[in-house]
TIMAR-204488 format. One record per residue (C-alpha): residue number from 0; residue in one letter; chain; y, z, x. Coordinates in steps of 0.05 Angstrom, whole numbers. Each point is the difference from the previous one (the first is absolute). Layout:
# TIMAR-204488
R | NUM | A | A | Y | Z | X
...
//
This chain:
# TIMAR-204488
R | 0 | M | A | -175 | -302 | -404
R | 1 | L | A | 15 | 73 | 14
R | 2 | Q | A | 43 | 32 | 53
R | 3 | R | A | -3 | 68 | 33
R | 4 | F | A | 48 | 32 | 49
R | 5 | Y | A | -15 | 58 | 46
R | 6 | E | A | 36 | 33 | 58
R | 7 | I | A | -35 | 39 | 55
R | 8 | T | A | 28 | 39 | 59
R | 9 | I | A | -36 | 4 | 66
R | 10 | K | A | 18 | 54 | 49
R | 11 | T | A | -6 | -24 | 71
R | 12 | K | A | -4 | 41 | 63
R | 13 | G | A | 33 | -53 | 42
R | 14 | R | A | -19 | -68 | 27
R | 15 | G | A | -68 | -26 | -21
R | 16 | L | A | -41 | -31 | -56
R | 17 | Y | A | -14 | 41 | -63
R | 18 | E | A | -54 | -26 | -46
R | 19 | F | A | 11 | 8 | -75
R | 20 | T | A | -55 | -45 | -28
R | 21 | R | A | -33 | 57 | -38
R | 22 | Q | A | 65 | 20 | -33
R | 23 | L | A | 13 | -72 | -19
R | 24 | N | A | -70 | -7 | -30
R | 25 | E | A | 12 | 62 | -42
R | 26 | L | A | 63 | -33 | -29
R | 27 | V | A | -38 | -64 | -14
R | 28 | N | A | -52 | 40 | -39
R | 29 | Q | A | 56 | 38 | -37
R | 30 | S | A | 34 | -66 | -19
R | 31 | G | A | -59 | -25 | -40
R | 32 | L | A | 12 | -71 | 26
R | 33 | K | A | -60 | -42 | 20
R | 34 | N | A | 28 | -65 | 26
R | 35 | G | A | 68 | -18 | 28
R | 36 | I | A | 42 | 17 | 60
R | 37 | V | A | 26 | 63 | 33
R | 38 | T | A | 65 | -6 | 38
R | 39 | L | A | 25 | 56 | 46
R | 40 | N | A | 70 | 7 | 28
R | 41 | I | A | 23 | 53 | 49
R | 42 | Q | A | 71 | 22 | -9
R | 43 | H | A | 17 | 9 | 73
R | 44 | T | A | 22 | -43 | 59
R | 45 | S | A | -36 | 38 | 55
R | 46 | A | A | -71 | 1 | -28
R | 47 | S | A | -45 | -55 | -27
R | 48 | L | A | -63 | -15 | -39
R | 49 | V | A | -62 | -33 | 28
R | 50 | V | A | -72 | -16 | -19
R | 51 | Q | A | -42 | 17 | 61
R | 52 | E | A | -69 | 20 | 22
R | 53 | N | A | -19 | 70 | -22
R | 54 | A | A | -67 | 9 | 34
R | 55 | D | A | 18 | 7 | 73
R | 56 | P | A | 60 | 44 | 16
R | 57 | S | A | 8 | -33 | 68
R | 58 | V | A | 29 | -61 | -36
R | 59 | R | A | 59 | 42 | -24
R | 60 | G | A | 9 | 28 | 70
R | 61 | D | A | -1 | -69 | 31
R | 62 | L | A | 51 | -26 | -51
R | 63 | E | A | 46 | 58 | 16
R | 64 | R | A | -7 | -10 | 75
R | 65 | F | A | 12 | -75 | -7
R | 66 | F | A | 64 | 11 | -41
R | 67 | Q | A | 23 | 53 | 49
R | 68 | T | A | -6 | -50 | 57
R | 69 | L | A | 31 | -56 | -41
R | 70 | I | A | 57 | 42 | -28
R | 71 | P | A | 18 | 60 | 44
R | 72 | A | A | 27 | 59 | -39
R | 73 | D | A | 55 | 16 | 49
R | 74 | N | A | 32 | -65 | 22
R | 75 | S | A | 70 | 3 | 31
R | 76 | T | A | 17 | -68 | -31
R | 77 | Y | A | -2 | 29 | -71
R | 78 | Q | A | 68 | 15 | -30
R | 79 | H | A | -26 | 29 | -65
R | 80 | T | A | -22 | 71 | 18
R | 81 | I | A | 34 | 40 | -55
R | 82 | E | A | -64 | 38 | -18
R | 83 | G | A | -29 | 4 | 70
R | 84 | S | A | -26 | -42 | 57
R | 85 | D | A | -59 | -25 | -42
R | 86 | D | A | 45 | -23 | -58
R | 87 | M | A | 9 | -73 | 18
R | 88 | S | A | -71 | -10 | 25
R | 89 | A | A | -24 | 25 | -68
R | 90 | H | A | 43 | -53 | -35
R | 91 | I | A | -28 | -55 | 46
R | 92 | R | A | -72 | 23 | -14
R | 93 | T | A | 14 | -4 | -75
R | 94 | A | A | 30 | -69 | 7
R | 95 | L | A | -63 | -24 | 35
R | 96 | T | A | -47 | 30 | -52
R | 97 | Q | A | 8 | 6 | -76
R | 98 | T | A | 37 | 42 | -50
R | 99 | S | A | -37 | -30 | -59
R | 100 | I | A | -73 | -20 | -11
R | 101 | T | A | -39 | -27 | -58
R | 102 | I | A | -74 | 13 | -11
R | 103 | I | A | -43 | -34 | -53
R | 104 | L | A | -31 | 45 | -53
R | 105 | K | A | -69 | -24 | -21
R | 106 | D | A | -48 | 36 | -48
R | 107 | G | A | 41 | 64 | 5
R | 108 | E | A | -1 | 3 | 76
R | 109 | L | A | 46 | -20 | 56
R | 110 | A | A | -28 | -65 | 30
R | 111 | L | A | -2 | 28 | 71
R | 112 | G | A | -52 | -20 | 52
R | 113 | T | A | -54 | 48 | 23
R | 114 | W | A | 40 | 28 | 58
R | 115 | Q | A | 70 | -7 | -29
R | 116 | G | A | 46 | 58 | -18
R | 117 | V | A | 73 | 4 | -23
R | 118 | Y | A | 46 | 36 | 49
R | 119 | L | A | 71 | 24 | 6
R | 120 | W | A | 22 | -13 | 72
R | 121 | E | A | 51 | 52 | 20
R | 122 | H | A | 44 | -28 | 56
R | 123 | R | A | 43 | 62 | 12
R | 124 | T | A | -23 | 55 | 47
R | 125 | I | A | 21 | 57 | -46
R | 126 | P | A | -30 | 18 | -68
R | 127 | H | A | 26 | -33 | -63
R | 128 | N | A | -14 | -3 | -75
R | 129 | R | A | -12 | -73 | -16
R | 130 | R | A | 5 | -28 | -71
R | 131 | I | A | -43 | -57 | -23
R | 132 | I | A | 10 | -35 | -67
R | 133 | I | A | -63 | -30 | -31
R | 134 | N | A | 1 | -54 | -53
R | 135 | M | A | -65 | -19 | -34
R | 136 | L | A | -2 | -62 | -43
R | 137 | G | A | -62 | -21 | -37
R | 138 | E | A | -47 | 11 | -58
//
């Protein structure tokens, strides 16, 4: 069993989903691993990781609009607003999604479905540099 660690940084332009499947596939190829698991962990509390459809951009727009309705950015009931009015809503969005995901590695490829992509979901309205730690375990 072999293990590989990588770290990537994704620059966001504010709230939205940022696909990085291609970058992840390049790391899988670089690793030389054929079968195992790939675990990703984002090191932030106001952004998350999701596997989502990558064919129709309206899916990403609909997700964002749904979350905006469910969790308003500027809610007068929030006490935690140290970094702005969208600060607490970003933490709630992260709590309802994921900060870590695992994807099976099979025959040197991520075992994603035809229309699946790997995304960083930025929940803040301003740009950020987001760090993701990647652990690959396999042979």
